[in-house]
N, C-alpha and C positions, 0 to 999 in steps of 0.2 A: 743809352741804357747802361746802368752800372752793373757790375758783376752780381751784386746782391739782387737787383731787380730781375736780371736774367735768370738767376738761380730760382727765384720764387716763381717766375713764369714757367720754367721747365717743370718744377715740382707740381704746379697746378695742372699742367698738361698730363704729366705722368699719373696723377690722381684720377684723371678721366679715362685712362686706358684700362680696358677689361681683358684685352687679348694677351694671354699668357706668353705667347711666342714673342710678341713685341716687347713685353716686359723683360723677358729673358735676354733679348738682344740689347736692350737698354742697359741692363745690368752688366752684360758682358763688355759693352763699350766702356762703361764706367770703371769696371775692374781693370781693363787693359790700360786705361788712361792714368790710373793712380799708381804712382811710383811704388815699387816694391823694394824695400830696403834689404830684403834677404839676398845674400850672395849665394849663387849656385856653386856648390862644391863639386868639382869633377872627381870621379873615381879614378883609380889607377887604370882601369879598363878604358875609360873615356880618353885619358891622356895618351894611352898606347894607340888607340884607334885614330886619334888626331895626328900623332906622329907618323903612323903608317900612311895616312892619307897625304900628308905633306911629302913623304918620300915618293909616293906614286906620282904626285904632281911634278916633283923635281925630275923624275924619270920619264916624263912625258906621257904617263899613263892616265890621261884625263881626256875629257871631251867638252865641247861647248854645250851650252844650255840647249841650243837647237838640236844638236846631235842626241842629247839625252832625251829630249822630248820625242824625237823620231823613234828612238829605241823603245821608249815607254809605250808610244802609240802602237808600234808593231806588236809588242808583247801583249797589250790589252786586246788587240784584235785577233789573237790566236784562239 
């Protein structure tokens, strides 16, 4: 199946959908897949926060993903 045939097949299926939630999800997927040429500009505060985080990592002030998940789980169960 060519790209054009597949595109037309997808469009036909979408035209049959009446569920707004499904259409919103399809739209979200399409939006996420299309490249955005906009370049995100960091503010000075963003840069400072990143630099601070790098320093914390260098000083051993970090945790594994597993440790973070445990802490978050404990916090949510309070």
